[in-house]
C-alpha atoms as one frame of an Amber mdcrd trajectory, in Angstrom:
protein
 -16.842   7.359  18.975 -17.850   6.246  15.476 -16.003   7.348  12.313 -19.066
   9.407  11.365 -18.951  11.278  14.695 -15.264  11.943  14.136 -15.729  13.116
  10.556 -14.171  16.508   9.711 -16.725  19.249   9.017 -16.822  22.126   6.608
 -15.771  25.574   7.814 -12.527  26.153   9.695 -10.536  22.934   9.269  -9.381
  21.053  12.335  -5.628  20.905  12.610  -3.646  17.784  13.456   0.035  17.139
  13.966  -0.196  14.399  11.335  -2.846  13.250   8.892  -2.380   9.719   7.569
  -4.001   9.109   4.190  -4.686   5.388   3.870  -5.694   2.947   6.582  -3.924
  -0.273   5.642  -1.067  -1.945   7.509   1.369   0.899   6.767  -1.037   3.699
   7.657  -2.376   2.144  10.849   1.105   1.177  12.055   2.287   4.732  11.447
  -0.781   6.169  13.186  -0.316   3.853  16.169   3.306   4.926  16.570   2.399
   8.610  16.325  -0.518   8.303  18.753   1.752   6.582  21.268   4.139   9.517
  20.790   1.288  11.758  21.993   0.755  13.350  18.600  -2.689  14.313  17.358
  -3.185  11.976  14.417  -6.068  11.488  12.025  -6.354   8.548   9.609  -8.472
   9.012   6.482  -9.276   5.744   4.718 -11.584   4.985   1.802 -12.169   1.365
   2.826 -10.641  -0.206  -0.292  -7.698  -2.343   0.885  -5.643  -3.939  -1.870
  -5.751  -7.386  -0.249  -9.529  -7.448   0.226  -9.988 -10.396  -2.210  -7.539
 -12.551  -0.216  -8.872 -14.855   2.484  -5.855 -14.576   4.774  -2.696 -12.605
   5.525   0.520 -14.637   5.526   4.121 -14.070   6.537   3.146 -11.696   9.368
   4.605 -13.129  12.565   1.866 -13.929  15.118  -0.809 -12.885  12.587  -0.303
 -15.608   9.963  -3.630 -16.798   8.584  -5.616 -13.840   9.935  -8.283 -12.479
   7.549  -7.259  -9.042   6.218 -10.425  -7.388   7.535  -9.750  -8.710  11.038
  -6.168  -7.414  10.969  -7.361  -3.936   9.993 -10.155  -3.941  12.580  -7.649
  -4.809  15.315  -5.312  -2.084  14.091  -8.037   0.555  14.051  -9.054  -0.339
  17.605  -5.456   0.029  18.786  -5.043   3.436  17.125  -8.291   4.714  18.644
  -7.273   3.307  22.032  -4.298   5.686  22.090  -6.361   8.712  21.104  -5.962
   8.551  17.341  -8.932   9.346  15.119 -10.110   7.456  12.051 -12.623   8.609
   9.467 -13.997   6.914   6.395 -13.548   9.078   3.341 -11.476   9.806   0.285
  -9.074  12.729  -0.047  -9.725  14.683  -3.232  -6.918  17.256  -3.024  -3.918
  18.140  -0.900  -2.230  21.532  -0.951   0.392  23.403   1.018  -0.865  26.210
   3.260   0.726  29.647   3.171   0.856  29.592   6.977   2.622  26.223   6.950
   1.450  22.659   6.870  -1.123  21.187   4.515  -4.821  21.442   3.755  -6.712
  18.341   2.649 -10.148  18.454   1.057 -12.234  15.305   1.073 -14.682  14.318
  -1.649 -17.604  15.260   0.607 -16.257  18.818   0.847 -14.941  18.577   4.403
 -11.419  19.801   5.130  -8.645  18.991   7.576  -5.262  20.601   8.189  -2.026
  18.884   9.082   1.495  19.889  10.026   2.793  16.695   8.379   1.412  14.122
   5.945   1.939  10.373   5.833   0.545   8.925   2.598  -0.013   5.157   2.595
  -2.532   4.814  -0.219  -0.983   1.641  -1.656  -1.251   0.565  -5.258  -3.694
  -0.787  -7.814  -3.132  -4.193  -9.445  -3.771  -3.769 -13.173  -4.529  -7.344
 -14.219  -3.852  -8.977 -17.600  -6.843  -8.808 -19.918  -7.763 -12.483 -19.859
 -11.453 -13.438 -19.542 -12.225 -15.000 -16.176  -8.990 -13.883 -14.520 -10.294
 -10.911 -12.537 -13.097 -12.979 -11.017 -10.581 -15.392  -9.484  -8.006 -12.789
  -8.428  -6.804 -13.229  -4.860  -8.186 -16.756  -4.581  -6.887 -19.060  -7.326
  -5.180 -16.395  -9.453  -2.204 -15.274  -7.419   0.868 -13.084  -7.539   3.178
 -13.605  -4.551   4.390 -17.164  -3.798   5.462 -16.130  -0.308   1.898 -14.979
   0.388   0.060 -17.916  -1.186   2.525 -20.632  -2.212   1.975 -22.820   0.849
  -1.786 -22.820   0.291  -1.415 -24.251  -3.259   1.551 -26.541  -2.566   1.695
 -29.750  -4.603  -1.184 -28.613  -6.794  -1.075 -28.117 -10.587   0.126 -24.504
 -10.911   0.187 -22.400 -14.046   2.245 -19.269 -14.644   0.802 -16.713 -17.065
   3.690 -15.022 -18.839   3.206 -11.312 -19.439   6.748  -9.943 -19.406  10.473
 -10.675 -19.137  10.155 -12.078 -15.593   7.989 -15.021 -16.671  10.785 -17.602
 -16.568  11.992 -16.363 -13.192   8.425 -16.549 -11.894   7.979 -20.124 -13.111
  11.254 -21.231 -11.520  10.212 -19.576  -8.266   6.795 -21.252  -8.103   8.477
 -24.609  -8.786   9.577 -24.467  -5.117   5.978 -25.168  -4.065   4.948 -27.789
  -6.643   6.480 -30.299  -9.030   3.632 -29.651 -11.474   4.252 -26.187 -12.942
   3.372 -25.075 -16.467   4.554 -21.814 -17.996   2.045 -20.308 -20.437   4.116
 -17.902 -22.511   1.064 -15.833 -23.537   2.595 -12.376 -24.194   5.996 -13.026
 -22.590   9.196 -12.981 -24.641  10.365 -16.287 -26.080  12.748 -17.928 -23.585
  16.404 -18.100 -24.506  18.122 -21.455 -24.966  19.642 -21.151 -21.478  16.221
 -20.402 -20.002  14.620 -23.332 -21.788  17.329 -25.602 -20.410  16.653 -24.303
 -16.886  12.930 -24.891 -17.268  13.470 -28.388 -18.639  15.920 -29.240 -15.862
  13.274 -28.308 -13.295  10.533 -30.210 -15.105   8.510 -27.114 -15.993   6.355
 -27.498 -19.100   6.231 -24.576 -21.557   3.118 -23.810 -23.617   3.434 -21.422
 -26.561   0.662 -19.153 -27.781  -1.842 -16.853 -26.166  -4.209 -17.728 -23.361
  -7.807 -16.852 -24.281  -9.532 -17.435 -20.977  -9.821 -19.326 -17.728 -12.237
 -22.149 -17.000 -13.909 -22.289 -13.597 -16.035 -24.865 -11.797 -18.060 -24.006
  -8.703 -16.239 -20.693  -8.453 -12.749 -22.232  -8.474 -10.139 -22.392 -11.225
 -10.373 -25.554 -13.298  -8.143 -24.880 -16.295  -6.439 -22.510 -18.696  -7.982
 -22.200 -22.168  -5.679 -21.729 -25.166  -6.298 -20.183 -28.579  -6.469 -23.617
 -30.236  -9.313 -24.623 -27.929  -7.333 -26.838 -25.587  -7.857 -26.516 -21.846
  -4.904 -27.311 -19.601  -6.156 -28.338 -16.141  -4.759 -26.091 -13.394  -5.772
 -25.448  -9.789  -3.854 -22.176  -9.402  -2.500 -19.566 -11.780   0.285 -17.113
 -10.998   0.582 -13.844 -12.869   2.255 -10.462 -12.550  -0.041  -7.431 -12.727
   1.173  -3.943 -13.441   1.535  -2.227 -10.067   0.316   1.372 -10.216   0.778
   3.627  -7.197  -2.388   5.280  -5.887  -0.783   8.697  -5.763  -3.286  11.074
  -7.321  -3.490  13.362  -4.285   0.269  13.872  -4.299   0.202  15.459  -7.747
  -1.030  18.747  -6.302   2.044  18.824  -4.051   4.410  18.277  -6.965   5.078
  14.579  -6.461   4.770  12.383  -9.539   5.098   8.587  -9.728   8.334   7.084
 -10.999   8.272   4.101 -13.373   9.865   0.901 -12.127  11.423  -1.354 -14.742
  12.556  -4.960 -14.811  14.372  -6.345 -17.840  13.578  -3.197 -19.807   9.853
  -3.642 -19.100   7.829  -1.224 -16.960   6.194  -3.249 -14.198   4.654  -0.374
 -12.271   5.037   3.012 -10.644   5.910   4.279  -7.174   6.621   7.475  -5.251
  10.346   7.919  -4.664  11.428   8.475  -1.059  14.422   8.025   1.225  14.691
   5.020   3.600  12.543   6.784   6.212   9.812   7.493   3.666  10.568  11.202
   3.323   9.765  12.526  -0.159  11.235  15.482  -2.039   8.422  17.645  -0.622
   9.267  18.727   2.946   6.670  17.496   5.408   5.395  14.634   3.246   6.244
  10.990   3.904   5.111   7.821   2.120   5.092   4.192   3.281   3.918   0.798
   2.074   3.149  -0.172  -1.510   2.832   3.423  -2.708   6.601   3.645  -2.146
   7.649   0.001  -2.578   5.799  -2.162  -5.100   7.026  -5.455  -3.649   6.308
  -4.740   0.013   4.317  -7.442   1.808   1.934  -6.691   4.686   4.527  -7.101
   7.439   7.012  -4.946   5.518   4.391  -2.260   4.932   3.664  -2.180   8.660
   7.360  -1.794   9.419   7.670   1.012   6.851   4.788   2.827   8.519   6.564
   2.656  11.882   9.818   3.963  10.381   8.060   6.856   8.708   6.158   7.721
  11.890   9.357   7.819  13.929  10.945  10.132  11.358   7.874  12.374  11.339
   7.826  12.628  15.123  11.544  13.465  15.176  10.920  16.190  12.602   8.092
  17.623  14.707  10.249  17.482  17.841  12.926  19.483  16.021  10.332  22.062
  14.972   8.873  22.266  18.485  12.374  22.829  19.832  13.172  25.575  17.300
   9.980  27.384  18.254  10.680  27.037  21.964  14.202  28.452  21.539  12.906
  31.335  19.407  10.279  32.099  22.045  12.877  32.040  24.809  15.110  34.452
  22.921  12.361  36.851  21.831  11.039  39.769  23.868   7.532  39.454  25.238
   4.622  40.159  22.899   0.952  39.320  22.818   1.505  37.105  19.776   4.271
  35.206  21.532   2.117  34.815  24.627  -0.663  33.272  22.545   1.748  30.862
  20.868   3.298  29.766  24.152  -0.154  29.310  25.673  -1.223  27.200  22.718
   1.781  24.920  23.177   1.477  24.642  26.958  -2.291  24.140  26.967  -2.238
  21.664  24.128  -4.068  23.819  21.603  -2.302  22.242  18.645  -2.578  18.724
  20.040  -6.347  18.900  20.425  -7.001  20.706  17.158  -8.928  23.727  18.411
């Protein structure tokens, strides 16, 4: 069945045990775990994965070098194979229902209901305002050395300083190349100890702002400075500001928390416990929306952890209801509720 055939319609919203908002590694891994636990699960994804500009996924055991789109396609097929549903769309609002659970409204006006929410919407990389940088992002302009360091090993690497972690970043990238240059740009001036560390590792330091990047045939050729010089480089590392994609959580009372490093705000995230549970009962988060530094394999693992916690929470609720039903005298309302559970009414969303 295609995503369009599965799409939620206006009118009475279909109800699911769990709705997963976001179809990246975290969301699909969570959905797969929940579907295998025989939960009715719906994934809503807007088709904008953070790693779309990258050619390959790295550091994911048995999937190293796989194109991101292929990884997601395989994940979607697995979720659907266990009875999960996936639709393409964007959630506009999320609200708590008086009768329990949550109501989600998509931008096209359709609505779905869920007993629990797993939000895996990721983050947005807010890039430094340097001409030519955005066009090369994910190819020759990089962030994570563990994701891309091997691919640019032994090449001339530049590090664009934008905050207090610039020296640390330069020392880290030195592991992959002997030719590393730190462009201070807007970063703080290194201390004497830091300059000694950089010199000891053979890392050149260039003062002054960077005014643009030079490209040749669509690849990085050099870094242009304010005085007109161009320093040849094949790769450039930088640190964006990482902003959680958490707009839909605002209506449920969840606001992003700033994350700082060296007194400098490097991004925002949604606070949660180790299982992904937030301060709002029934709402879990996983992946980059909750952990700015999570790589693909870690995001997938976080999705599995959150799904297991969600299923355990639903099992506890199912058990409480069953005990209450067993203890209560017969009534028509109770009969309907028991029938719904036994016949799978809630599972199939009728």
